[in-house]
N, CA, C, O and the ligand as a Tripos MOL2 file, in Angstrom:
@<TRIPOS>MOLECULE
protein
  253   251    64     0     0
PROTEIN
NO_CHARGES

@<TRIPOS>ATOM
      1 N          13.8870   14.5830  -21.4180 N.3       1 MET1
      2 CA         13.1960   14.2770  -20.1580 C.3       1 MET1
      3 C          14.1880   13.6810  -19.1690 C.2       1 MET1
      4 O          14.9250   12.7510  -19.4980 O.2       1 MET1
      5 N          14.2000   14.2040  -17.9980 N.am      2 THR2
      6 CA         15.1250   13.7360  -16.9940 C.3       2 THR2
      7 C          14.6800   12.4140  -16.4080 C.2       2 THR2
      8 O          13.5140   12.2320  -16.0590 O.2       2 THR2
      9 N          15.6150   11.5030  -16.3050 N.am      3 ASP3
     10 CA         15.3230   10.1700  -15.7730 C.3       3 ASP3
     11 C          15.7620   10.1190  -14.3170 C.2       3 ASP3
     12 O          16.9240    9.8430  -14.0200 O.2       3 ASP3
     13 N          14.8310   10.3860  -13.4180 N.am      4 ILE4
     14 CA         15.1590   10.5360  -12.0140 C.3       4 ILE4
     15 C          15.0440    9.1860  -11.2960 C.2       4 ILE4
     16 O          14.0570    8.4700  -11.4620 O.2       4 ILE4
     17 N          16.0570    8.8510  -10.5040 N.am      5 ILE5
     18 CA         15.9980    7.6500   -9.6900 C.3       5 ILE5
     19 C          15.0870    7.8830   -8.5030 C.2       5 ILE5
     20 O          15.2470    8.8610   -7.7730 O.2       5 ILE5
     21 N          14.1260    6.9810   -8.3060 N.am      6 GLY6
     22 CA         13.2250    7.1190   -7.1960 C.3       6 GLY6
     23 C          13.1120    5.8450   -6.4040 C.2       6 GLY6
     24 O          13.4670    4.7720   -6.8910 O.2       6 GLY6
     25 N          12.6230    5.9510   -5.1900 N.am      7 ARG7
     26 CA         12.3970    4.7590   -4.3820 C.3       7 ARG7
     27 C          11.1200    4.0750   -4.8330 C.2       7 ARG7
     28 O          10.1120    4.7220   -5.1190 O.2       7 ARG7
     29 N          11.1850    2.7460   -4.8900 N.am      8 VAL8
     30 CA          9.9920    1.9550   -5.1840 C.3       8 VAL8
     31 C           9.2090    1.8090   -3.8780 C.2       8 VAL8
     32 O           9.7650    1.3790   -2.8660 O.2       8 VAL8
     33 N           7.9490    2.1560   -3.8960 N.am      9 VAL9
     34 CA          7.1310    2.0730   -2.6870 C.3       9 VAL9
     35 C           5.9030    1.1980   -2.9490 C.2       9 VAL9
     36 O           5.4180    1.0960   -4.0750 O.2       9 VAL9
     37 N           5.4190    0.5730   -1.8780 N.am     10 ILE10
     38 CA          4.1790   -0.2140   -1.9630 C.3      10 ILE10
     39 C           3.3040    0.1900   -0.7800 C.2      10 ILE10
     40 O           3.7270    0.9720    0.0710 O.2      10 ILE10
     41 N           2.0910   -0.3390   -0.7280 N.am     11 ARG11
     42 CA          1.2140   -0.1230    0.4190 C.3      11 ARG11
     43 C           1.3000   -1.3430    1.3140 C.2      11 ARG11
     44 O           1.0230   -2.4590    0.8740 O.2      11 ARG11
     45 N           1.6770   -1.1410    2.5540 N.am     12 CYS12
     46 CA          1.7780   -2.2670    3.4970 C.3      12 CYS12
     47 C           0.4070   -2.8690    3.7250 C.2      12 CYS12
     48 O          -0.5170   -2.1560    4.1140 O.2      12 CYS12
     49 N           0.2490   -4.1760    3.4900 N.am     13 PRO13
     50 CA         -1.0560   -4.8110    3.6580 C.3      13 PRO13
     51 C          -1.4860   -4.9180    5.1360 C.2      13 PRO13
     52 O          -2.6670   -5.1210    5.4210 O.2      13 PRO13
     53 N          -0.5450   -4.7840    6.0620 N.am     14 GLU14
     54 CA         -0.8550   -4.8890    7.4820 C.3      14 GLU14
     55 C          -1.3600   -3.5710    8.0350 C.2      14 GLU14
     56 O          -2.3400   -3.5410    8.7790 O.2      14 GLU14
     57 N          -0.6980   -2.4810    7.6770 N.am     15 THR15
     58 CA         -1.0360   -1.1770    8.2620 C.3      15 THR15
     59 C          -1.7280   -0.2470    7.2940 C.2      15 THR15
     60 O          -2.3010    0.7610    7.7080 O.2      15 THR15
     61 N          -1.6870   -0.5700    5.9940 N.am     16 GLY16
     62 CA         -2.2890    0.2900    4.9800 C.3      16 GLY16
     63 C          -1.4620    1.5480    4.6680 C.2      16 GLY16
     64 O          -1.9000    2.4250    3.9230 O.2      16 GLY16
     65 N          -0.2900    1.6140    5.2390 N.am     17 GLU17
     66 CA          0.5640    2.7800    5.0180 C.3      17 GLU17
     67 C           1.5190    2.5470    3.8730 C.2      17 GLU17
     68 O           1.8530    1.4090    3.5450 O.2      17 GLU17
     69 N           1.9540    3.6290    3.2720 N.am     18 THR18
     70 CA          2.9450    3.5510    2.2260 C.3      18 THR18
     71 C           4.3030    3.2630    2.8400 C.2      18 THR18
     72 O           4.6880    3.8710    3.8390 O.2      18 THR18
     73 N           5.0300    2.3230    2.2310 N.am     19 VAL19
     74 CA          6.3380    1.9570    2.7680 C.3      19 VAL19
     75 C           7.3030    1.7800    1.6020 C.2      19 VAL19
     76 O           6.9520    1.2140    0.5670 O.2      19 VAL19
     77 N           8.5260    2.2740    1.7890 N.am     20 ALA20
     78 CA          9.5360    2.1720    0.7360 C.3      20 ALA20
     79 C          10.2120    0.8090    0.7700 C.2      20 ALA20
     80 O          10.5460    0.2950    1.8370 O.2      20 ALA20
     81 N          10.4060    0.2420   -0.3910 N.am     21 THR21
     82 CA         11.1990   -0.9970   -0.4850 C.3      21 THR21
     83 C          12.6650   -0.6090   -0.5700 C.2      21 THR21
     84 O          13.0150    0.5700   -0.5050 O.2      21 THR21
     85 N          13.5120   -1.6130   -0.7140 N.am     22 VAL22
     86 CA         14.9360   -1.3210   -0.7820 C.3      22 VAL22
     87 C          15.3740   -0.9140   -2.1840 C.2      22 VAL22
     88 O          16.5180   -0.5080   -2.3870 O.2      22 VAL22
     89 N          14.4630   -1.0220   -3.1490 N.am     23 LEU23
     90 CA         14.8250   -0.7440   -4.5360 C.3      23 LEU23
     91 C          14.7870    0.7520   -4.8350 C.2      23 LEU23
     92 O          13.8790    1.4600   -4.4000 O.2      23 LEU23
     93 N          15.7770    1.2200   -5.5760 N.am     24 ARG24
     94 CA         15.7820    2.5700   -6.1140 C.3      24 ARG24
     95 C          16.0430    2.4370   -7.5980 C.2      24 ARG24
     96 O          17.0590    1.8700   -8.0010 O.2      24 ARG24
     97 N          15.1370    2.9530   -8.4180 N.am     25 LEU25
     98 CA         15.1900    2.6960   -9.8440 C.3      25 LEU25
     99 C          14.8470    3.9350  -10.6540 C.2      25 LEU25
    100 O          14.1360    4.8280  -10.1930 O.2      25 LEU25
    101 N          15.3700    3.9650  -11.8690 N.am     26 ARG26
    102 CA         14.8900    4.9110  -12.8710 C.3      26 ARG26
    103 C          13.5310    4.4120  -13.3850 C.2      26 ARG26
    104 O          13.2660    3.2100  -13.3700 O.2      26 ARG26
    105 N          12.6730    5.3350  -13.8380 N.am     27 PRO27
    106 CA         11.3650    4.9150  -14.3570 C.3      27 PRO27
    107 C          11.4760    3.8580  -15.4300 C.2      27 PRO27
    108 O          10.6630    2.9350  -15.4670 O.2      27 PRO27
    109 N          12.4560    3.9660  -16.3010 N.am     28 SER28
    110 CA         12.6220    2.9960  -17.3770 C.3      28 SER28
    111 C          12.9390    1.6170  -16.8250 C.2      28 SER28
    112 O          12.4550    0.6150  -17.3520 O.2      28 SER28
    113 N          13.7560    1.5500  -15.7580 N.am     29 ALA29
    114 CA         14.1060    0.2810  -15.1300 C.3      29 ALA29
    115 C          12.8940   -0.2910  -14.3740 C.2      29 ALA29
    116 O          12.6760   -1.5020  -14.3600 O.2      29 ALA29
    117 N          12.1170    0.5940  -13.7500 N.am     30 PHE30
    118 CA         10.9220    0.1550  -13.0410 C.3      30 PHE30
    119 C           9.9390   -0.5050  -14.0080 C.2      30 PHE30
    120 O           9.3670   -1.5480  -13.6940 O.2      30 PHE30
    121 N           9.7450    0.0870  -15.1610 N.am     31 GLU31
    122 CA          8.8360   -0.4620  -16.1480 C.3      31 GLU31
    123 C           9.2790   -1.8300  -16.6290 C.2      31 GLU31
    124 O           8.4570   -2.6360  -17.0650 O.2      31 GLU31
    125 N          10.5650   -2.0940  -16.5530 N.am     32 ALA32
    126 CA         11.1150   -3.3680  -17.0320 C.3      32 ALA32
    127 C          11.1070   -4.4620  -15.9680 C.2      32 ALA32
    128 O          11.5260   -5.5860  -16.2410 O.2      32 ALA32
    129 N          10.6410   -4.1530  -14.7700 N.am     33 LEU33
    130 CA         10.6420   -5.1490  -13.6920 C.3      33 LEU33
    131 C           9.7820   -6.3570  -14.0390 C.2      33 LEU33
    132 O           8.6930   -6.2310  -14.6000 O.2      33 LEU33
    133 N          10.2990   -7.5220  -13.6920 N.am     34 ARG34
    134 CA          9.5400   -8.7720  -13.8810 C.3      34 ARG34
    135 C           9.6260   -9.5960  -12.6100 C.2      34 ARG34
    136 O          10.6100   -9.5450  -11.8710 O.2      34 ARG34
    137 N           8.5610  -10.3600  -12.3780 N.am     35 GLY35
    138 CA          8.6210  -11.3000  -11.2790 C.3      35 GLY35
    139 C           8.2470  -10.6790   -9.9330 C.2      35 GLY35
    140 O           7.6620   -9.5980   -9.8650 O.2      35 GLY35
    141 N           8.6000  -11.3890   -8.8770 N.am     36 GLU36
    142 CA          8.1820  -11.0340   -7.5310 C.3      36 GLU36
    143 C           9.3850  -10.6900   -6.6830 C.2      36 GLU36
    144 O          10.4440  -11.3060   -6.7980 O.2      36 GLU36
    145 N           9.2100   -9.7060   -5.8370 N.am     37 TYR37
    146 CA         10.2990   -9.2410   -4.9560 C.3      37 TYR37
    147 C           9.8380   -9.2840   -3.5180 C.2      37 TYR37
    148 O           8.6470   -9.1660   -3.2280 O.2      37 TYR37
    149 N          10.7990   -9.4550   -2.6130 N.am     38 GLY38
    150 CA         10.4420   -9.4890   -1.2050 C.3      38 GLY38
    151 C          11.3350   -8.5260   -0.4340 C.2      38 GLY38
    152 O          12.4760   -8.2760   -0.8200 O.2      38 GLY38
    153 N          10.8040   -7.9950    0.6500 N.am     39 PHE39
    154 CA         11.6030   -7.1390    1.5230 C.3      39 PHE39
    155 C          10.9540   -7.1190    2.9080 C.2      39 PHE39
    156 O           9.7720   -7.4280    3.0630 O.2      39 PHE39
    157 N          11.7610   -6.7460    3.9170 N.am     40 ARG40
    158 CA         11.2110   -6.6410    5.2600 C.3      40 ARG40
    159 C          10.6400   -5.2430    5.4630 C.2      40 ARG40
    160 O          11.3460   -4.2450    5.3240 O.2      40 ARG40
    161 N           9.3750   -5.1880    5.7870 N.am     41 CYS41
    162 CA          8.6360   -3.9580    5.8950 C.3      41 CYS41
    163 C           9.0810   -3.1310    7.1000 C.2      41 CYS41
    164 O           9.2050   -3.6500    8.2100 O.2      41 CYS41
    165 N           9.3200   -1.8430    6.8690 N.am     42 ALA42
    166 CA          9.7390   -0.9560    7.9400 C.3      42 ALA42
    167 C           8.5670   -0.5650    8.8560 C.2      42 ALA42
    168 O           8.7790   -0.0610    9.9590 O.2      42 ALA42
    169 N           7.3400   -0.7990    8.3930 N.am     43 ARG43
    170 CA          6.1580   -0.4290    9.1660 C.3      43 ARG43
    171 C           5.7780   -1.5320   10.1510 C.2      43 ARG43
    172 O           5.5540   -1.2690   11.3330 O.2      43 ARG43
    173 N           5.7060   -2.7620    9.6600 N.am     44 CYS44
    174 CA          5.1760   -3.8380   10.4940 C.3      44 CYS44
    175 C           6.1980   -4.9290   10.7970 C.2      44 CYS44
    176 O           5.9460   -5.7920   11.6380 O.2      44 CYS44
    177 N           7.3690   -4.9020   10.1100 N.am     45 GLY45
    178 CA          8.4100   -5.8680   10.3930 C.3      45 GLY45
    179 C           8.2630   -7.2110    9.7010 C.2      45 GLY45
    180 O           9.1160   -8.0850    9.8550 O.2      45 GLY45
    181 N           7.1950   -7.3860    8.9440 N.am     46 LYS46
    182 CA          6.9930   -8.6300    8.2480 C.3      46 LYS46
    183 C           7.5970   -8.5650    6.8340 C.2      46 LYS46
    184 O           7.8670   -7.4910    6.2960 O.2      46 LYS46
    185 N           7.7950   -9.7530    6.2620 N.am     47 ILE47
    186 CA          8.2740   -9.8120    4.8780 C.3      47 ILE47
    187 C           7.0720   -9.7010    3.9430 C.2      47 ILE47
    188 O           6.1100  -10.4610    4.0520 O.2      47 ILE47
    189 N           7.1460   -8.7480    3.0290 N.am     48 HIS48
    190 CA          6.0880   -8.6010    2.0150 C.3      48 HIS48
    191 C           6.6570   -8.9550    0.6610 C.2      48 HIS48
    192 O           7.8020   -8.6280    0.3480 O.2      48 HIS48
    193 N           5.8490   -9.6250   -0.1400 N.am     49 HIS49
    194 CA          6.2040   -9.9080   -1.4980 C.3      49 HIS49
    195 C           5.3560   -9.0350   -2.4170 C.2      49 HIS49
    196 O           4.1500   -8.8870   -2.2190 O.2      49 HIS49
    197 N           5.9930   -8.4740   -3.4000 N.am     50 TRP50
    198 CA          5.2500   -7.5430   -4.2670 C.3      50 TRP50
    199 C           5.7090   -7.7220   -5.7030 C.2      50 TRP50
    200 O           6.7910   -8.2380   -5.9810 O.2      50 TRP50
    201 N           4.8560   -7.2820   -6.5890 N.am     51 ARG51
    202 CA          5.1530   -7.2640   -8.0100 C.3      51 ARG51
    203 C           5.0310   -5.8410   -8.4910 C.2      51 ARG51
    204 O           4.5450   -4.9690   -7.7710 O.2      51 ARG51
    205 N           5.4730   -5.6070   -9.7050 N.am     52 LYS52
    206 CA          5.4150   -4.2340  -10.2300 C.3      52 LYS52
    207 C           4.0190   -3.6470  -10.1630 C.2      52 LYS52
    208 O           3.8500   -2.4510   -9.9260 O.2      52 LYS52
    209 N           2.9990   -4.5080  -10.3780 N.am     53 GLU53
    210 CA          1.6270   -4.0230  -10.3730 C.3      53 GLU53
    211 C           1.2110   -3.4840   -8.9970 C.2      53 GLU53
    212 O           0.2790   -2.6850   -8.9050 O.2      53 GLU53
    213 N           1.8920   -3.9130   -7.9340 N.am     54 ASP54
    214 CA          1.5490   -3.4710   -6.5810 C.3      54 ASP54
    215 C           2.2960   -2.1850   -6.1970 C.2      54 ASP54
    216 O           1.9740   -1.5470   -5.1950 O.2      54 ASP54
    217 N           3.2840   -1.8190   -6.9970 N.am     55 ALA55
    218 CA          4.2230   -0.7780   -6.5670 C.3      55 ALA55
    219 C           4.1640    0.4340   -7.4760 C.2      55 ALA55
    220 O           3.5820    0.4040   -8.5600 O.2      55 ALA55
    221 N           4.7880    1.5040   -6.9980 N.am     56 TRP56
    222 CA          4.9670    2.6930   -7.8270 C.3      56 TRP56
    223 C           6.2320    3.4000   -7.3720 C.2      56 TRP56
    224 O           6.8070    3.0840   -6.3310 O.2      56 TRP56
    225 N           6.6540    4.3720   -8.1860 N.am     57 LEU57
    226 CA          7.8540    5.1100   -7.8600 C.3      57 LEU57
    227 C           7.5010    6.3550   -7.0690 C.2      57 LEU57
    228 O           6.5840    7.0950   -7.4250 O.2      57 LEU57
    229 N           8.2330    6.5720   -6.0030 N.am     58 GLU58
    230 CA          8.0450    7.7520   -5.1990 C.3      58 GLU58
    231 C           8.6420    8.9490   -5.9480 C.2      58 GLU58
    232 O           9.7890    8.9000   -6.3930 O.2      58 GLU58
    233 N           7.8660   10.0060   -6.0820 N.am     59 ASN59
    234 CA          8.3410   11.1610   -6.8530 C.3      59 ASN59
    235 C           9.3310   12.0050   -6.0840 C.2      59 ASN59
    236 O          10.2880   12.5260   -6.6570 O.2      59 ASN59
    237 N           9.1090   12.1400   -4.8050 N.am     60 ALA60
    238 CA          9.9950   12.9900   -3.9950 C.3      60 ALA60
    239 C          11.4010   12.4050   -3.9900 C.2      60 ALA60
    240 O          11.5980   11.2170   -3.7330 O.2      60 ALA60
    241 N          12.3540   13.2490   -4.2750 N.am     61 LEU61
    242 CA         13.7370   12.7880   -4.3280 C.3      61 LEU61
    243 C          14.4570   13.2190   -3.0430 C.2      61 LEU61
    244 O          14.5980   14.4070   -2.7550 O.2      61 LEU61
    245 N          14.9030   12.2190   -2.2870 N.am     62 ARG62
    246 CA         15.5960   12.5120   -1.0510 C.3      62 ARG62
    247 C          16.9680   11.8690   -1.0800 C.2      62 ARG62
    248 O          17.1480   10.7750   -1.6150 O.2      62 ARG62
    249 N          17.9030   12.5460   -0.5140 N.am     63 ALA63
    250 CA         19.3000   12.0320   -0.5310 C.3      63 ALA63
    251 C          19.3910   10.8080    0.3690 C.2      63 ALA63
    252 O          20.4640   10.2190    0.5030 O.2      63 ALA63
    253 ZN          4.1300   -4.1880    6.3390 Zn       64 ZN64
@<TRIPOS>BOND
     1     1     2 1
     2     2     3 1
     3     3     4 2
     4     3     5 am
     5     5     6 1
     6     6     7 1
     7     7     8 2
     8     7     9 am
     9     9    10 1
    10    10    11 1
    11    11    12 2
    12    11    13 am
    13    13    14 1
    14    14    15 1
    15    15    16 2
    16    15    17 am
    17    17    18 1
    18    18    19 1
    19    19    20 2
    20    19    21 am
    21    21    22 1
    22    22    23 1
    23    23    24 2
    24    23    25 am
    25    25    26 1
    26    26    27 1
    27    27    28 2
    28    27    29 am
    29    29    30 1
    30    30    31 1
    31    31    32 2
    32    31    33 am
    33    33    34 1
    34    34    35 1
    35    35    36 2
    36    35    37 am
    37    37    38 1
    38    38    39 1
    39    39    40 2
    40    39    41 am
    41    41    42 1
    42    42    43 1
    43    43    44 2
    44    43    45 am
    45    45    46 1
    46    46    47 1
    47    47    48 2
    48    47    49 am
    49    49    50 1
    50    50    51 1
    51    51    52 2
    52    51    53 am
    53    53    54 1
    54    54    55 1
    55    55    56 2
    56    55    57 am
    57    57    58 1
    58    58    59 1
    59    59    60 2
    60    59    61 am
    61    61    62 1
    62    62    63 1
    63    63    64 2
    64    63    65 am
    65    65    66 1
    66    66    67 1
    67    67    68 2
    68    67    69 am
    69    69    70 1
    70    70    71 1
    71    71    72 2
    72    71    73 am
    73    73    74 1
    74    74    75 1
    75    75    76 2
    76    75    77 am
    77    77    78 1
    78    78    79 1
    79    79    80 2
    80    79    81 am
    81    81    82 1
    82    82    83 1
    83    83    84 2
    84    83    85 am
    85    85    86 1
    86    86    87 1
    87    87    88 2
    88    87    89 am
    89    89    90 1
    90    90    91 1
    91    91    92 2
    92    91    93 am
    93    93    94 1
    94    94    95 1
    95    95    96 2
    96    95    97 am
    97    97    98 1
    98    98    99 1
    99    99   100 2
   100    99   101 am
   101   101   102 1
   102   102   103 1
   103   103   104 2
   104   103   105 am
   105   105   106 1
   106   106   107 1
   107   107   108 2
   108   107   109 am
   109   109   110 1
   110   110   111 1
   111   111   112 2
   112   111   113 am
   113   113   114 1
   114   114   115 1
   115   115   116 2
   116   115   117 am
   117   117   118 1
   118   118   119 1
   119   119   120 2
   120   119   121 am
   121   121   122 1
   122   122   123 1
   123   123   124 2
   124   123   125 am
   125   125   126 1
   126   126   127 1
   127   127   128 2
   128   127   129 am
   129   129   130 1
   130   130   131 1
   131   131   132 2
   132   131   133 am
   133   133   134 1
   134   134   135 1
   135   135   136 2
   136   135   137 am
   137   137   138 1
   138   138   139 1
   139   139   140 2
   140   139   141 am
   141   141   142 1
   142   142   143 1
   143   143   144 2
   144   143   145 am
   145   145   146 1
   146   146   147 1
   147   147   148 2
   148   147   149 am
   149   149   150 1
   150   150   151 1
   151   151   152 2
   152   151   153 am
   153   153   154 1
   154   154   155 1
   155   155   156 2
   156   155   157 am
   157   157   158 1
   158   158   159 1
   159   159   160 2
   160   159   161 am
   161   161   162 1
   162   162   163 1
   163   163   164 2
   164   163   165 am
   165   165   166 1
   166   166   167 1
   167   167   168 2
   168   167   169 am
   169   169   170 1
   170   170   171 1
   171   171   172 2
   172   171   173 am
   173   173   174 1
   174   174   175 1
   175   175   176 2
   176   175   177 am
   177   177   178 1
   178   178   179 1
   179   179   180 2
   180   179   181 am
   181   181   182 1
   182   182   183 1
   183   183   184 2
   184   183   185 am
   185   185   186 1
   186   186   187 1
   187   187   188 2
   188   187   189 am
   189   189   190 1
   190   190   191 1
   191   191   192 2
   192   191   193 am
   193   193   194 1
   194   194   195 1
   195   195   196 2
   196   195   197 am
   197   197   198 1
   198   198   199 1
   199   199   200 2
   200   199   201 am
   201   201   202 1
   202   202   203 1
   203   203   204 2
   204   203   205 am
   205   205   206 1
   206   206   207 1
   207   207   208 2
   208   207   209 am
   209   209   210 1
   210   210   211 1
   211   211   212 2
   212   211   213 am
   213   213   214 1
   214   214   215 1
   215   215   216 2
   216   215   217 am
   217   217   218 1
   218   218   219 1
   219   219   220 2
   220   219   221 am
   221   221   222 1
   222   222   223 1
   223   223   224 2
   224   223   225 am
   225   225   226 1
   226   226   227 1
   227   227   228 2
   228   227   229 am
   229   229   230 1
   230   230   231 1
   231   231   232 2
   232   231   233 am
   233   233   234 1
   234   234   235 1
   235   235   236 2
   236   235   237 am
   237   237   238 1
   238   238   239 1
   239   239   240 2
   240   239   241 am
   241   241   242 1
   242   242   243 1
   243   243   244 2
   244   243   245 am
   245   245   246 1
   246   246   247 1
   247   247   248 2
   248   247   249 am
   249   249   250 1
   250   250   251 1
   251   251   252 2
@<TRIPOS>SUBSTRUCTURE
     1 MET1         2 RESIDUE 1 A MET
     2 THR2         6 RESIDUE 1 A THR
     3 ASP3        10 RESIDUE 1 A ASP
     4 ILE4        14 RESIDUE 1 A ILE
     5 ILE5        18 RESIDUE 1 A ILE
     6 GLY6        22 RESIDUE 1 A GLY
     7 ARG7        26 RESIDUE 1 A ARG
     8 VAL8        30 RESIDUE 1 A VAL
     9 VAL9        34 RESIDUE 1 A VAL
    10 ILE10       38 RESIDUE 1 A ILE
    11 ARG11       42 RESIDUE 1 A ARG
    12 CYS12       46 RESIDUE 1 A CYS
    13 PRO13       50 RESIDUE 1 A PRO
    14 GLU14       54 RESIDUE 1 A GLU
    15 THR15       58 RESIDUE 1 A THR
    16 GLY16       62 RESIDUE 1 A GLY
    17 GLU17       66 RESIDUE 1 A GLU
    18 THR18       70 RESIDUE 1 A THR
    19 VAL19       74 RESIDUE 1 A VAL
    20 ALA20       78 RESIDUE 1 A ALA
    21 THR21       82 RESIDUE 1 A THR
    22 VAL22       86 RESIDUE 1 A VAL
    23 LEU23       90 RESIDUE 1 A LEU
    24 ARG24       94 RESIDUE 1 A ARG
    25 LEU25       98 RESIDUE 1 A LEU
    26 ARG26      102 RESIDUE 1 A ARG
    27 PRO27      106 RESIDUE 1 A PRO
    28 SER28      110 RESIDUE 1 A SER
    29 ALA29      114 RESIDUE 1 A ALA
    30 PHE30      118 RESIDUE 1 A PHE
    31 GLU31      122 RESIDUE 1 A GLU
    32 ALA32      126 RESIDUE 1 A ALA
    33 LEU33      130 RESIDUE 1 A LEU
    34 ARG34      134 RESIDUE 1 A ARG
    35 GLY35      138 RESIDUE 1 A GLY
    36 GLU36      142 RESIDUE 1 A GLU
    37 TYR37      146 RESIDUE 1 A TYR
    38 GLY38      150 RESIDUE 1 A GLY
    39 PHE39      154 RESIDUE 1 A PHE
    40 ARG40      158 RESIDUE 1 A ARG
    41 CYS41      162 RESIDUE 1 A CYS
    42 ALA42      166 RESIDUE 1 A ALA
    43 ARG43      170 RESIDUE 1 A ARG
    44 CYS44      174 RESIDUE 1 A CYS
    45 GLY45      178 RESIDUE 1 A GLY
    46 LYS46      182 RESIDUE 1 A LYS
    47 ILE47      186 RESIDUE 1 A ILE
    48 HIS48      190 RESIDUE 1 A HIS
    49 HIS49      194 RESIDUE 1 A HIS
    50 TRP50      198 RESIDUE 1 A TRP
    51 ARG51      202 RESIDUE 1 A ARG
    52 LYS52      206 RESIDUE 1 A LYS
    53 GLU53      210 RESIDUE 1 A GLU
    54 ASP54      214 RESIDUE 1 A ASP
    55 ALA55      218 RESIDUE 1 A ALA
    56 TRP56      222 RESIDUE 1 A TRP
    57 LEU57      226 RESIDUE 1 A LEU
    58 GLU58      230 RESIDUE 1 A GLU
    59 ASN59      234 RESIDUE 1 A ASN
    60 ALA60      238 RESIDUE 1 A ALA
    61 LEU61      242 RESIDUE 1 A LEU
    62 ARG62      246 RESIDUE 1 A ARG
    63 ALA63      250 RESIDUE 1 A ALA
    64 ZN64       253 GROUP 0 **** ****
């Protein structure tokens, strides 16, 4: 099974839109995430904090 690196995405609580975080991970690394992460949202400009439970890996692979 190919282990593809994907962008970690969450749903922006301000706009309801999907937004990519700065993390790019293999599925195995994503499953191992612990704790809380923060990033500046590209949609609304605010800092969002998220946990693995809030996020998922984007399937589409873009360079
Ligand atoms: Zn946002």
